[in-house]
Each structure stands twice: as C-alpha cells, then as structure tokens.
mmCIF file of the N, C-alpha and C atoms, coordinates in Angstrom:
data_MODEL
# 
_entry.id   MODEL 
# 
loop_
_atom_site.group_PDB 
_atom_site.id 
_atom_site.type_symbol 
_atom_site.label_atom_id 
_atom_site.label_alt_id 
_atom_site.label_comp_id 
_atom_site.label_asym_id 
_atom_site.label_entity_id 
_atom_site.label_seq_id 
_atom_site.pdbx_PDB_ins_code 
_atom_site.Cartn_x 
_atom_site.Cartn_y 
_atom_site.Cartn_z 
_atom_site.occupancy 
_atom_site.B_iso_or_equiv 
_atom_site.pdbx_formal_charge 
_atom_site.auth_seq_id 
_atom_site.auth_comp_id 
_atom_site.auth_asym_id 
_atom_site.auth_atom_id 
_atom_site.pdbx_PDB_model_num 
ATOM 1   N N  . MET A 1 1  ? -3.437 25.680  6.236   1.00 0.00 ? 1  MET A N  1 
ATOM 2   C CA . MET A 1 1  ? -3.886 24.367  5.800   1.00 0.00 ? 1  MET A CA 1 
ATOM 3   C C  . MET A 1 1  ? -2.706 23.444  5.522   1.00 0.00 ? 1  MET A C  1 
ATOM 4   N N  . SER A 1 2  ? -1.563 24.007  5.188   1.00 0.00 ? 2  SER A N  1 
ATOM 5   C CA . SER A 1 2  ? -0.378 23.210  4.896   1.00 0.00 ? 2  SER A CA 1 
ATOM 6   C C  . SER A 1 2  ? 0.077  22.417  6.121   1.00 0.00 ? 2  SER A C  1 
ATOM 7   N N  . TRP A 1 3  ? -0.029 23.025  7.296   1.00 0.00 ? 3  TRP A N  1 
ATOM 8   C CA . TRP A 1 3  ? 0.397  22.334  8.512   1.00 0.00 ? 3  TRP A CA 1 
ATOM 9   C C  . TRP A 1 3  ? -0.497 21.132  8.799   1.00 0.00 ? 3  TRP A C  1 
ATOM 10  N N  . LEU A 1 4  ? -1.750 21.217  8.402   1.00 0.00 ? 4  LEU A N  1 
ATOM 11  C CA . LEU A 1 4  ? -2.676 20.111  8.610   1.00 0.00 ? 4  LEU A CA 1 
ATOM 12  C C  . LEU A 1 4  ? -2.283 18.909  7.749   1.00 0.00 ? 4  LEU A C  1 
ATOM 13  N N  . LYS A 1 5  ? -1.866 19.172  6.516   1.00 0.00 ? 5  LYS A N  1 
ATOM 14  C CA . LYS A 1 5  ? -1.408 18.097  5.626   1.00 0.00 ? 5  LYS A CA 1 
ATOM 15  C C  . LYS A 1 5  ? -0.138 17.450  6.173   1.00 0.00 ? 5  LYS A C  1 
ATOM 16  N N  . LYS A 1 6  ? 0.764  18.269  6.729   1.00 0.00 ? 6  LYS A N  1 
ATOM 17  C CA . LYS A 1 6  ? 2.000  17.737  7.304   1.00 0.00 ? 6  LYS A CA 1 
ATOM 18  C C  . LYS A 1 6  ? 1.700  16.838  8.502   1.00 0.00 ? 6  LYS A C  1 
ATOM 19  N N  . ILE A 1 7  ? 0.795  17.267  9.349   1.00 0.00 ? 7  ILE A N  1 
ATOM 20  C CA . ILE A 1 7  ? 0.425  16.468  10.520  1.00 0.00 ? 7  ILE A CA 1 
ATOM 21  C C  . ILE A 1 7  ? -0.220 15.158  10.078  1.00 0.00 ? 7  ILE A C  1 
ATOM 22  N N  . ALA A 1 8  ? -1.110 15.226  9.092   1.00 0.00 ? 8  ALA A N  1 
ATOM 23  C CA . ALA A 1 8  ? -1.762 14.015  8.596   1.00 0.00 ? 8  ALA A CA 1 
ATOM 24  C C  . ALA A 1 8  ? -0.740 13.056  8.010   1.00 0.00 ? 8  ALA A C  1 
ATOM 25  N N  . MET A 1 9  ? 0.223  13.577  7.248   1.00 0.00 ? 9  MET A N  1 
ATOM 26  C CA . MET A 1 9  ? 1.255  12.724  6.649   1.00 0.00 ? 9  MET A CA 1 
ATOM 27  C C  . MET A 1 9  ? 2.124  12.091  7.730   1.00 0.00 ? 9  MET A C  1 
ATOM 28  N N  . ILE A 1 10 ? 2.471  12.835  8.750   1.00 0.00 ? 10 ILE A N  1 
ATOM 29  C CA . ILE A 1 10 ? 3.272  12.287  9.841   1.00 0.00 ? 10 ILE A CA 1 
ATOM 30  C C  . ILE A 1 10 ? 2.510  11.175  10.548  1.00 0.00 ? 10 ILE A C  1 
ATOM 31  N N  . LEU A 1 11 ? 1.218  11.369  10.774  1.00 0.00 ? 11 LEU A N  1 
ATOM 32  C CA . LEU A 1 11 ? 0.412  10.337  11.425  1.00 0.00 ? 11 LEU A CA 1 
ATOM 33  C C  . LEU A 1 11 ? 0.317  9.079   10.568  1.00 0.00 ? 11 LEU A C  1 
ATOM 34  N N  . VAL A 1 12 ? 0.163  9.237   9.265   1.00 0.00 ? 12 VAL A N  1 
ATOM 35  C CA . VAL A 1 12 ? 0.089  8.074   8.369   1.00 0.00 ? 12 VAL A CA 1 
ATOM 36  C C  . VAL A 1 12 ? 1.407  7.315   8.373   1.00 0.00 ? 12 VAL A C  1 
ATOM 37  N N  . VAL A 1 13 ? 2.517  8.027   8.276   1.00 0.00 ? 13 VAL A N  1 
ATOM 38  C CA . VAL A 1 13 ? 3.830  7.381   8.292   1.00 0.00 ? 13 VAL A CA 1 
ATOM 39  C C  . VAL A 1 13 ? 4.079  6.706   9.644   1.00 0.00 ? 13 VAL A C  1 
ATOM 40  N N  . ALA A 1 14 ? 3.715  7.368   10.723  1.00 0.00 ? 14 ALA A N  1 
ATOM 41  C CA . ALA A 1 14 ? 3.907  6.781   12.050  1.00 0.00 ? 14 ALA A CA 1 
ATOM 42  C C  . ALA A 1 14 ? 3.080  5.503   12.201  1.00 0.00 ? 14 ALA A C  1 
ATOM 43  N N  . PHE A 1 15 ? 1.845  5.508   11.716  1.00 0.00 ? 15 PHE A N  1 
ATOM 44  C CA . PHE A 1 15 ? 1.020  4.310   11.787  1.00 0.00 ? 15 PHE A CA 1 
ATOM 45  C C  . PHE A 1 15 ? 1.614  3.191   10.943  1.00 0.00 ? 15 PHE A C  1 
ATOM 46  N N  . ALA A 1 16 ? 2.098  3.518   9.751   1.00 0.00 ? 16 ALA A N  1 
ATOM 47  C CA . ALA A 1 16 ? 2.695  2.503   8.883   1.00 0.00 ? 16 ALA A CA 1 
ATOM 48  C C  . ALA A 1 16 ? 3.931  1.886   9.542   1.00 0.00 ? 16 ALA A C  1 
ATOM 49  N N  . LEU A 1 17 ? 4.771  2.701   10.143  1.00 0.00 ? 17 LEU A N  1 
ATOM 50  C CA . LEU A 1 17 ? 5.953  2.178   10.828  1.00 0.00 ? 17 LEU A CA 1 
ATOM 51  C C  . LEU A 1 17 ? 5.569  1.325   12.037  1.00 0.00 ? 17 LEU A C  1 
ATOM 52  N N  . TYR A 1 18 ? 4.591  1.774   12.798  1.00 0.00 ? 18 TYR A N  1 
ATOM 53  C CA . TYR A 1 18 ? 4.119  1.005   13.946  1.00 0.00 ? 18 TYR A CA 1 
ATOM 54  C C  . TYR A 1 18 ? 3.595  -0.359  13.495  1.00 0.00 ? 18 TYR A C  1 
ATOM 55  N N  . TYR A 1 19 ? 2.782  -0.349  12.438  1.00 0.00 ? 19 TYR A N  1 
ATOM 56  C CA . TYR A 1 19 ? 2.206  -1.591  11.916  1.00 0.00 ? 19 TYR A CA 1 
ATOM 57  C C  . TYR A 1 19 ? 3.301  -2.510  11.396  1.00 0.00 ? 19 TYR A C  1 
ATOM 58  N N  . LEU A 1 20 ? 4.298  -1.928  10.717  1.00 0.00 ? 20 LEU A N  1 
ATOM 59  C CA . LEU A 1 20 ? 5.393  -2.721  10.166  1.00 0.00 ? 20 LEU A CA 1 
ATOM 60  C C  . LEU A 1 20 ? 6.190  -3.414  11.270  1.00 0.00 ? 20 LEU A C  1 
ATOM 61  N N  . PHE A 1 21 ? 6.476  -2.698  12.345  1.00 0.00 ? 21 PHE A N  1 
ATOM 62  C CA . PHE A 1 21 ? 7.303  -3.270  13.405  1.00 0.00 ? 21 PHE A CA 1 
ATOM 63  C C  . PHE A 1 21 ? 6.528  -4.180  14.350  1.00 0.00 ? 21 PHE A C  1 
ATOM 64  N N  . THR A 1 22 ? 5.228  -3.977  14.494  1.00 0.00 ? 22 THR A N  1 
ATOM 65  C CA . THR A 1 22 ? 4.472  -4.821  15.410  1.00 0.00 ? 22 THR A CA 1 
ATOM 66  C C  . THR A 1 22 ? 3.887  -6.052  14.725  1.00 0.00 ? 22 THR A C  1 
ATOM 67  N N  . ARG A 1 23 ? 3.627  -5.976  13.430  1.00 0.00 ? 23 ARG A N  1 
ATOM 68  C CA . ARG A 1 23 ? 3.037  -7.094  12.694  1.00 0.00 ? 23 ARG A CA 1 
ATOM 69  C C  . ARG A 1 23 ? 3.682  -7.210  11.316  1.00 0.00 ? 23 ARG A C  1 
ATOM 70  N N  . PRO A 1 24 ? 4.946  -7.643  11.260  1.00 0.00 ? 24 PRO A N  1 
ATOM 71  C CA . PRO A 1 24 ? 5.642  -7.676  9.969   1.00 0.00 ? 24 PRO A CA 1 
ATOM 72  C C  . PRO A 1 24 ? 5.026  -8.660  8.964   1.00 0.00 ? 24 PRO A C  1 
ATOM 73  N N  . GLU A 1 25 ? 4.473  -9.776  9.444   1.00 0.00 ? 25 GLU A N  1 
ATOM 74  C CA . GLU A 1 25 ? 3.878  -10.742 8.522   1.00 0.00 ? 25 GLU A CA 1 
ATOM 75  C C  . GLU A 1 25 ? 2.640  -10.158 7.846   1.00 0.00 ? 25 GLU A C  1 
ATOM 76  N N  . ASP A 1 26 ? 1.808  -9.468  8.624   1.00 0.00 ? 26 ASP A N  1 
ATOM 77  C CA . ASP A 1 26 ? 0.610  -8.855  8.060   1.00 0.00 ? 26 ASP A CA 1 
ATOM 78  C C  . ASP A 1 26 ? 0.961  -7.711  7.113   1.00 0.00 ? 26 ASP A C  1 
ATOM 79  N N  . ALA A 1 27 ? 2.010  -6.947  7.458   1.00 0.00 ? 27 ALA A N  1 
ATOM 80  C CA . ALA A 1 27 ? 2.437  -5.856  6.582   1.00 0.00 ? 27 ALA A CA 1 
ATOM 81  C C  . ALA A 1 27 ? 2.946  -6.408  5.253   1.00 0.00 ? 27 ALA A C  1 
ATOM 82  N N  . ALA A 1 28 ? 3.692  -7.505  5.301   1.00 0.00 ? 28 ALA A N  1 
ATOM 83  C CA . ALA A 1 28 ? 4.186  -8.122  4.067   1.00 0.00 ? 28 ALA A CA 1 
ATOM 84  C C  . ALA A 1 28 ? 3.034  -8.647  3.220   1.00 0.00 ? 28 ALA A C  1 
ATOM 85  N N  . ALA A 1 29 ? 2.045  -9.216  3.850   1.00 0.00 ? 29 ALA A N  1 
ATOM 86  C CA . ALA A 1 29 ? 0.883  -9.710  3.115   1.00 0.00 ? 29 ALA A CA 1 
ATOM 87  C C  . ALA A 1 29 ? 0.124  -8.557  2.459   1.00 0.00 ? 29 ALA A C  1 
ATOM 88  N N  . ALA A 1 30 ? 0.027  -7.432  3.137   1.00 0.00 ? 30 ALA A N  1 
ATOM 89  C CA . ALA A 1 30 ? -0.654 -6.271  2.565   1.00 0.00 ? 30 ALA A CA 1 
ATOM 90  C C  . ALA A 1 30 ? 0.097  -5.749  1.345   1.00 0.00 ? 30 ALA A C  1 
ATOM 91  N N  . VAL A 1 31 ? 1.414  -5.708  1.426   1.00 0.00 ? 31 VAL A N  1 
ATOM 92  C CA . VAL A 1 31 ? 2.216  -5.247  0.284   1.00 0.00 ? 31 VAL A CA 1 
ATOM 93  C C  . VAL A 1 31 ? 2.077  -6.214  -0.885  1.00 0.00 ? 31 VAL A C  1 
ATOM 94  N N  . ARG A 1 32 ? 2.099  -7.518  -0.587  1.00 0.00 ? 32 ARG A N  1 
ATOM 95  C CA . ARG A 1 32 ? 1.935  -8.514  -1.659  1.00 0.00 ? 32 ARG A CA 1 
ATOM 96  C C  . ARG A 1 32 ? 0.585  -8.367  -2.349  1.00 0.00 ? 32 ARG A C  1 
ATOM 97  N N  . SER A 1 33 ? -0.470 -8.168  -1.585  1.00 0.00 ? 33 SER A N  1 
ATOM 98  C CA . SER A 1 33 ? -1.793 -8.038  -2.191  1.00 0.00 ? 33 SER A CA 1 
ATOM 99  C C  . SER A 1 33 ? -1.909 -6.732  -2.965  1.00 0.00 ? 33 SER A C  1 
ATOM 100 N N  . PHE A 1 34 ? -1.259 -5.672  -2.507  1.00 0.00 ? 34 PHE A N  1 
ATOM 101 C CA . PHE A 1 34 ? -1.267 -4.397  -3.222  1.00 0.00 ? 34 PHE A CA 1 
ATOM 102 C C  . PHE A 1 34 ? -0.625 -4.543  -4.590  1.00 0.00 ? 34 PHE A C  1 
ATOM 103 N N  . PHE A 1 35 ? 0.559  -5.178  -4.638  1.00 0.00 ? 35 PHE A N  1 
ATOM 104 C CA . PHE A 1 35 ? 1.234  -5.351  -5.915  1.00 0.00 ? 35 PHE A CA 1 
ATOM 105 C C  . PHE A 1 35 ? 0.584  -6.452  -6.743  1.00 0.00 ? 35 PHE A C  1 
ATOM 106 N N  . GLY A 1 36 ? -0.089 -7.380  -6.106  1.00 0.00 ? 36 GLY A N  1 
ATOM 107 C CA . GLY A 1 36 ? -0.833 -8.404  -6.828  1.00 0.00 ? 36 GLY A CA 1 
ATOM 108 C C  . GLY A 1 36 ? -1.977 -7.807  -7.626  1.00 0.00 ? 36 GLY A C  1 
ATOM 109 N N  . ALA A 1 37 ? -2.528 -6.712  -7.128  1.00 0.00 ? 37 ALA A N  1 
ATOM 110 C CA . ALA A 1 37 ? -3.596 -6.028  -7.862  1.00 0.00 ? 37 ALA A CA 1 
ATOM 111 C C  . ALA A 1 37 ? -3.073 -5.488  -9.187  1.00 0.00 ? 37 ALA A C  1 
ATOM 112 N N  . PHE A 1 38 ? -1.855 -4.959  -9.197  1.00 0.00 ? 38 PHE A N  1 
ATOM 113 C CA . PHE A 1 38 ? -1.268 -4.467  -10.443 1.00 0.00 ? 38 PHE A CA 1 
ATOM 114 C C  . PHE A 1 38 ? -1.038 -5.614  -11.424 1.00 0.00 ? 38 PHE A C  1 
ATOM 115 N N  . THR A 1 39 ? -0.639 -6.759  -10.915 1.00 0.00 ? 39 THR A N  1 
ATOM 116 C CA . THR A 1 39 ? -0.455 -7.925  -11.772 1.00 0.00 ? 39 THR A CA 1 
ATOM 117 C C  . THR A 1 39 ? -1.782 -8.348  -12.386 1.00 0.00 ? 39 THR A C  1 
ATOM 118 N N  . SER A 1 40 ? -2.829 -8.321  -11.593 1.00 0.00 ? 40 SER A N  1 
ATOM 119 C CA . SER A 1 40 ? -4.159 -8.685  -12.099 1.00 0.00 ? 40 SER A CA 1 
ATOM 120 C C  . SER A 1 40 ? -4.642 -7.705  -13.162 1.00 0.00 ? 40 SER A C  1 
ATOM 121 N N  . ILE A 1 41 ? -4.392 -6.433  -12.951 1.00 0.00 ? 41 ILE A N  1 
ATOM 122 C CA . ILE A 1 41 ? -4.787 -5.431  -13.944 1.00 0.00 ? 41 ILE A CA 1 
ATOM 123 C C  . ILE A 1 41 ? -4.010 -5.638  -15.232 1.00 0.00 ? 41 ILE A C  1 
ATOM 124 N N  . GLY A 1 42 ? -2.711 -5.921  -15.123 1.00 0.00 ? 42 GLY A N  1 
ATOM 125 C CA . GLY A 1 42 ? -1.905 -6.193  -16.304 1.00 0.00 ? 42 GLY A CA 1 
ATOM 126 C C  . GLY A 1 42 ? -2.398 -7.409  -17.061 1.00 0.00 ? 42 GLY A C  1 
ATOM 127 N N  . THR A 1 43 ? -2.768 -8.462  -16.346 1.00 0.00 ? 43 THR A N  1 
ATOM 128 C CA . THR A 1 43 ? -3.301 -9.663  -16.974 1.00 0.00 ? 43 THR A CA 1 
ATOM 129 C C  . THR A 1 43 ? -4.615 -9.358  -17.682 1.00 0.00 ? 43 THR A C  1 
ATOM 130 N N  . PHE A 1 44 ? -5.460 -8.551  -17.069 1.00 0.00 ? 44 PHE A N  1 
ATOM 131 C CA . PHE A 1 44 ? -6.732 -8.166  -17.657 1.00 0.00 ? 44 PHE A CA 1 
ATOM 132 C C  . PHE A 1 44 ? -6.521 -7.472  -19.012 1.00 0.00 ? 44 PHE A C  1 
ATOM 133 N N  . PHE A 1 45 ? -5.605 -6.493  -19.036 1.00 0.00 ? 45 PHE A N  1 
ATOM 134 C CA . PHE A 1 45 ? -5.381 -5.779  -20.290 1.00 0.00 ? 45 PHE A CA 1 
ATOM 135 C C  . PHE A 1 45 ? -4.694 -6.650  -21.334 1.00 0.00 ? 45 PHE A C  1 
ATOM 136 N N  . ASP A 1 46 ? -3.830 -7.568  -20.895 1.00 0.00 ? 46 ASP A N  1 
ATOM 137 C CA . ASP A 1 46 ? -3.229 -8.511  -21.845 1.00 0.00 ? 46 ASP A CA 1 
ATOM 138 C C  . ASP A 1 46 ? -4.290 -9.388  -22.498 1.00 0.00 ? 46 ASP A C  1 
ATOM 139 N N  . GLU A 1 47 ? -5.252 -9.828  -21.702 1.00 0.00 ? 47 GLU A N  1 
ATOM 140 C CA . GLU A 1 47 ? -6.329 -10.663 -22.245 1.00 0.00 ? 47 GLU A CA 1 
ATOM 141 C C  . GLU A 1 47 ? -7.228 -9.864  -23.193 1.00 0.00 ? 47 GLU A C  1 
ATOM 142 N N  . LEU A 1 48 ? -7.446 -8.604  -22.873 1.00 0.00 ? 48 LEU A N  1 
ATOM 143 C CA . LEU A 1 48 ? -8.238 -7.768  -23.763 1.00 0.00 ? 48 LEU A CA 1 
ATOM 144 C C  . LEU A 1 48 ? -7.547 -7.564  -25.104 1.00 0.00 ? 48 LEU A C  1 
ATOM 145 N N  . ALA A 1 49 ? -6.233 -7.416  -25.067 1.00 0.00 ? 49 ALA A N  1 
ATOM 146 C CA . ALA A 1 49 ? -5.482 -7.164  -26.286 1.00 0.00 ? 49 ALA A CA 1 
ATOM 147 C C  . ALA A 1 49 ? -5.373 -8.410  -27.169 1.00 0.00 ? 49 ALA A C  1 
ATOM 148 N N  . SER A 1 50 ? -5.456 -9.576  -26.570 1.00 0.00 ? 50 SER A N  1 
ATOM 149 C CA . SER A 1 50 ? -5.288 -10.795 -27.390 1.00 0.00 ? 50 SER A CA 1 
ATOM 150 C C  . SER A 1 50 ? -6.592 -11.377 -27.864 1.00 0.00 ? 50 SER A C  1 
# 
C-alpha cells in the first residue's frame, strides 16, 4: 500500500508543477485565495473575541 501512496503523491506533485508552468496566473490566484481563507478565519475569530 505504501507504493500506492508514493505514486499518488508523485502524480499530485506532477500535476501541480504542470499547472504552475502552463498557467502561472491561475496558480498564483489559487494560492492567494488559499491564504486568503486563513485571513478570513483569523478575522472571524478576532471579531468573536471582541
């Protein structure tokens, strides 16, 4: 089963690299929205605390 996880991880990394090199603007937007979610969660908890 370990080899299956390795193959899956290689495929995920290969897809991420392919996406990064073929569509860098879309990849940057995806990263921004991913980290924007953490900012939104932080704002939510700040508002709850105040």
